[in-house]
C-alpha positions as CSV (number, residue, x, y, z in Angstrom):
1,M,-7.3,93.1,149.6
2,N,-6.8,94.3,146.1
3,M,-3.4,95.8,144.8
4,S,-4.3,99.3,145.1
5,H,-5.2,99.0,148.7
6,R,-2.3,97.3,149.6
7,L,-0.1,100.3,147.9
8,K,-2.1,103.2,149.8
9,H,-1.8,100.9,153.1
10,W,2.0,100.7,152.7
11,F,2.6,104.1,151.5
12,E,0.5,105.6,154.5
13,S,2.6,103.5,157.0
14,Q,5.8,105.0,155.3
15,K,4.6,108.5,156.1
16,Q,3.7,107.7,159.6
17,T,7.2,106.3,160.2
18,R,8.9,109.4,158.3
19,K,11.8,107.2,157.7
20,F,13.9,106.7,154.5
21,H,13.2,103.2,153.2
22,P,15.1,101.8,149.9
23,T,12.0,100.8,148.4
24,W,11.5,104.5,147.6
25,I,14.3,104.3,145.2
26,A,13.1,101.3,143.4
27,L,9.7,103.3,143.0
28,G,11.2,106.3,141.7
29,V,13.3,104.0,138.9
30,V,10.2,102.4,137.9
31,A,8.4,105.5,137.7
32,T,11.2,107.2,135.7
33,L,11.2,104.3,133.2
34,A,7.6,104.4,132.8
35,V,7.7,107.8,131.6
36,A,10.7,107.4,129.4
37,G,9.0,104.4,127.6
38,I,5.7,106.4,126.9
39,I,7.9,109.2,125.2
40,W,10.8,107.1,123.5
41,I,8.8,104.3,122.0
42,P,6.6,106.4,119.8
43,A,9.7,108.6,118.5
44,E,11.8,105.5,117.7
45,L,8.7,104.0,115.7
46,V,8.3,107.5,113.8
47,S,12.1,107.7,113.3
48,K,12.1,104.2,111.5
49,A,9.4,104.9,109.5
50,E,10.4,105.2,105.5
51,A,11.0,108.8,104.7
52,P,9.7,109.9,101.3
53,P,12.2,110.0,98.5
54,V,13.5,113.7,97.8
55,P,12.4,114.5,94.3
56,T,15.1,114.5,91.6
57,A,15.6,118.3,89.9
58,H,14.7,118.2,86.3
59,P,15.1,120.8,84.1
60,P,11.9,122.5,83.0
61,P,10.0,121.3,79.9
62,P,10.6,123.5,76.7
63,A,8.4,126.3,76.5
64,T,5.4,125.9,74.0
65,G,4.9,129.5,73.2
66,N,7.1,132.3,72.1
67,K,7.7,133.5,75.8
68,G,10.7,131.7,77.3
69,M,11.9,129.9,74.0
70,R,15.4,129.5,73.4
71,P,16.5,131.9,70.6
72,A,17.6,130.6,67.5
73,D,20.8,132.4,67.4
74,M,22.0,131.0,70.6
75,P,24.9,128.5,70.3
76,T,24.6,124.8,71.3
77,V,26.6,123.6,74.2
78,I,26.4,120.0,75.2
79,E,28.4,119.2,78.2
80,Q,28.7,115.8,79.9
81,T,29.4,115.9,83.5
82,P,32.4,114.3,84.4
83,S,33.4,111.9,87.1
84,P,35.8,113.0,89.8
85,A,38.1,110.4,88.6
86,T,37.9,112.1,85.1
87,L,38.5,115.6,86.6
88,R,41.5,114.5,88.2
89,G,43.1,112.9,85.4
90,A,42.3,114.9,82.4
91,K,43.7,118.5,81.3
92,T,40.7,119.3,79.8
93,I,37.0,118.1,79.3
94,R,35.9,117.9,75.8
95,V,32.5,119.2,75.1
96,D,30.4,119.9,71.9
97,F,29.9,123.5,70.8
98,S,28.3,125.1,67.7
99,P,28.7,128.9,66.8
100,P,26.0,131.2,66.2
101,A,24.7,131.7,62.7
102,D,26.0,134.4,60.5
103,D,22.7,136.0,60.2
104,A,22.7,136.4,64.1
105,M,25.6,138.9,64.1
106,P,24.6,142.2,66.1
107,T,23.7,145.2,64.2
108,D,25.2,147.8,66.5
109,E,29.0,149.0,66.6
110,F,30.2,145.9,67.9
111,G,28.5,144.1,64.8
112,D,30.4,146.4,62.5
113,A,33.7,145.2,64.1
114,V,32.6,141.4,64.0
115,R,31.8,141.7,60.3
116,F,35.0,143.6,59.7
117,G,36.8,140.8,61.5
118,K,35.1,138.1,59.3
119,S,36.0,140.0,56.2
120,I,39.8,140.4,57.0
121,F,39.6,136.6,57.8
122,T,38.1,135.4,54.3
123,D,39.8,138.3,52.6
124,T,43.2,139.1,54.2
125,Q,44.6,140.3,51.0
126,T,42.2,142.8,50.4
127,Y,41.4,143.9,54.2
128,A,44.9,143.4,55.8
129,R,47.2,143.6,52.8
130,G,49.8,145.7,54.6
131,Y,50.6,142.8,57.1
132,V,50.6,140.0,54.6
133,G,54.0,138.9,52.9
134,N,52.6,136.1,51.0
135,K,49.2,135.4,48.7
136,L,47.3,133.3,51.6
137,N,44.2,134.3,53.4
138,C,43.6,133.1,57.1
139,V,40.6,130.9,55.5
140,N,43.1,128.8,53.6
141,C,43.9,127.1,56.9
142,H,41.1,127.8,59.0
143,L,38.0,126.6,56.8
144,D,34.6,127.8,56.4
145,A,35.5,131.2,57.7
146,G,37.3,129.9,60.7
147,R,34.0,127.7,61.6
148,K,34.9,124.3,60.5
149,P,35.8,121.8,63.3
150,D,39.3,119.9,62.8
151,S,40.7,122.9,61.1
152,A,41.7,125.1,63.7
153,P,38.5,126.9,64.3
154,L,38.7,130.4,66.1
155,W,35.9,129.6,68.7
156,A,37.8,126.8,69.9
157,A,41.1,128.7,70.1
158,Y,39.5,131.6,71.8
159,V,38.4,130.1,74.6
160,M,41.8,128.6,75.4
161,Y,43.8,131.7,75.9
162,P,45.7,133.1,77.8
163,A,47.8,130.0,77.5
164,Y,51.5,128.6,77.6
165,R,53.0,127.8,74.4
166,D,56.1,125.8,73.8
167,K,56.9,127.5,70.8
168,N,57.9,130.8,72.3
169,K,58.3,129.6,76.0
170,H,55.8,131.9,77.7
171,V,52.1,132.5,78.5
172,N,50.5,134.3,75.1
173,S,47.5,136.1,74.9
174,Y,45.1,135.6,72.1
175,E,46.2,138.8,70.4
176,E,49.7,137.3,70.4
177,R,48.6,134.0,69.0
178,L,46.9,136.2,66.3
179,A,50.1,138.1,65.6
180,G,52.0,134.7,65.3
181,C,49.8,133.9,62.5
182,F,50.8,137.1,60.7
183,R,54.3,136.6,61.2
184,F,54.7,133.0,60.3
185,S,51.3,131.9,58.3
186,M,51.1,135.0,56.3
187,N,55.0,135.5,56.2
188,G,54.2,139.2,57.3
189,K,54.1,141.5,60.2
190,A,51.4,141.6,63.0
191,P,48.8,144.3,63.4
192,A,49.5,146.6,66.5
193,P,47.3,145.1,69.5
194,D,45.0,148.4,69.2
195,S,44.8,148.5,65.7
196,K,41.5,148.1,63.9
197,E,42.4,145.1,62.4
198,M,43.6,143.3,65.5
199,I,40.3,144.5,67.3
200,A,38.1,143.3,64.5
201,L,39.9,139.9,64.3
202,I,39.4,139.3,68.3
203,S,35.7,140.7,68.1
204,Y,34.9,138.1,65.3
205,S,36.7,135.3,67.2
206,Y,35.1,136.4,70.5
207,W,31.5,136.5,68.8
208,L,32.1,133.0,67.3
209,A,32.8,131.7,70.8
210,R,29.8,133.3,72.3
211,G,28.2,130.8,75.0
212,A,31.3,128.5,75.0
213,P,32.7,127.7,78.4
214,T,36.1,129.3,79.0
215,G,39.1,127.0,79.5
216,I,37.3,123.9,78.2
217,E,38.8,121.9,75.3
218,L,35.8,122.2,72.6
219,K,35.6,119.2,70.2
220,G,36.9,120.1,66.9
221,R,39.9,122.1,68.3
222,G,42.8,122.4,66.1
223,Y,43.6,119.3,64.1
224,P,42.6,115.7,65.2
225,K,45.5,113.8,66.5
226,L,46.4,111.6,63.5
227,P,48.2,108.1,64.4
228,D,51.7,107.4,63.4
229,P,52.0,106.2,60.0
230,P,52.7,102.2,59.4
231,Q,55.8,103.1,57.5
232,P,57.9,106.4,57.7
233,P,56.6,109.3,55.7
234,D,58.1,109.3,52.2
235,A,58.1,112.1,49.8
236,A,58.2,109.9,46.8
237,R,54.8,108.0,47.7
238,G,53.7,111.6,48.7
239,K,54.2,113.0,45.1
240,R,51.7,110.1,43.9
241,V,49.1,111.2,46.4
242,F,49.6,114.7,45.6
243,E,49.3,114.2,41.7
244,A,46.1,112.1,42.2
245,N,44.3,114.3,44.8
246,C,45.6,117.7,45.1
247,A,47.3,118.9,41.8
248,L,43.7,119.6,40.3
249,C,43.2,122.5,42.6
250,H,46.7,123.2,43.9
251,G,48.4,122.9,40.5
252,A,50.9,120.4,39.4
253,D,53.6,122.7,40.6
254,G,52.1,123.4,44.0
255,Q,51.7,127.1,43.3
256,G,47.8,127.3,43.5
257,T,45.1,128.4,41.2
258,A,44.7,131.9,40.4
259,M,41.8,133.9,38.9
260,N,41.8,137.5,38.0
261,G,45.2,137.8,40.1
262,R,43.2,136.3,43.1
263,Y,44.0,132.9,44.7
264,V,41.1,130.6,44.6
265,F,43.2,127.5,45.9
266,P,46.4,128.6,48.0
267,P,50.1,127.7,46.9
268,L,51.5,125.2,49.2
269,W,55.1,126.0,48.7
270,G,57.5,128.6,47.5
271,N,57.5,132.5,48.1
272,H,53.7,133.0,48.0
273,S,53.0,130.2,50.9
274,F,53.8,130.3,54.5
275,N,57.3,130.3,55.9
276,G,59.2,127.8,57.7
277,G,58.0,128.9,61.2
278,A,54.5,128.1,60.6
279,G,52.8,125.3,62.2
280,M,51.9,124.0,59.0
281,S,55.6,123.5,58.1
282,Q,55.7,120.6,60.7
283,I,54.8,117.6,59.1
284,K,52.7,116.3,61.9
285,N,50.3,119.2,61.6
286,A,50.4,119.2,57.9
287,A,49.3,115.5,58.0
288,A,46.6,116.2,60.5
289,F,45.1,119.0,58.5
290,I,45.3,117.1,55.2
291,H,43.7,113.8,56.5
292,A,40.8,115.7,58.2
293,N,40.1,118.3,55.6
294,M,41.5,117.3,52.0
295,P,40.7,116.9,49.3
296,L,38.5,119.8,50.1
297,G,35.0,118.8,50.8
298,K,36.1,115.1,51.2
299,G,38.2,115.2,54.4
300,N,38.9,111.8,56.0
301,T,39.0,110.0,52.6
302,L,43.0,109.7,52.5
303,S,44.5,107.0,54.7
304,A,46.7,108.1,57.5
305,Q,49.8,106.8,55.5
306,E,49.0,108.8,52.4
307,A,48.4,112.0,54.5
308,W,51.6,111.5,56.1
309,D,53.4,110.9,52.9
310,V,51.9,114.0,51.0
311,A,52.7,116.3,53.8
312,Q,56.3,115.1,53.7
313,F,56.2,115.6,50.0
314,M,54.5,119.3,50.6
315,N,57.2,120.1,53.1
316,S,60.0,118.8,51.1
317,H,60.0,121.9,48.8
318,P,61.5,125.3,49.5
319,R,59.5,128.2,51.3
320,P,60.4,131.4,53.0
321,P,62.6,131.0,56.0
322,D,61.6,131.1,59.6
323,P,62.0,134.8,60.6
324,R,63.2,133.9,63.9
325,L,66.2,131.9,62.4
326,A,66.9,134.9,60.0
327,K,66.9,137.2,62.9
328,S,69.2,135.3,65.0
329,S,71.8,134.9,62.2
């Protein structure tokens, strides 16, 4: 008798007795395990099969035709994605940025304000004369019409305001920052926040910063930090540096070079220069600016020691006082 006949015979005998038998439990368990095995084994094999890798997203390739191409007037921003550790430890993330070209200025009413702002910036003596108390123009300290990196460019300053300033111990708007330039660097008075001059300067700054990330420190902002000099700054050594590298443009007496009543190179001290409250009156700021930008067109040619020394020499001369001190006295 084969196995199938034996099972059939046993099953019939169980039906006839109509009694519960423990063997039934064993059969039920075996049947359940068999069904589960049929389902589970293929599923497990599928789950262990190697899943295809998720494709990495890449930016689309540059367009080859005119449609979809990046406009030539758009600024360039190159930002490196920082690691979480960098984000936790850094106050700001420095990124590259290039402002738009002058020929990309808009031609509408806003463009008129931008152009007027540039005119004020490059020829303050003509376009904002009523607010200036010396012979300087904004461009004397912010080179290349406020464009040049490492000479406090406007595009890098604009995106960092509002901000707290230790100079006046409160949060400053960008308008207030510009007002301080008129009061201290220009030894004058600030235009009203709603004046055409202030609106034009803000418009010019805003346009130069078009496309820049807000609240991010852009490379070239302010002046590069200059290391401490090997020796304390010395005005006597600085005088020799001045005579060899600076006097040709700024004059042996430091009073600048004027042509037809207009200064081509600005005075560095005296009544026609910045006052004692200007940022440039601090030796560290003057040294950093000089090292990065002077002699004009030959920045980074002086040693750090020479920059510190000539800054000490420049600021050892008299200049108009800080108006805050005069007001408090």
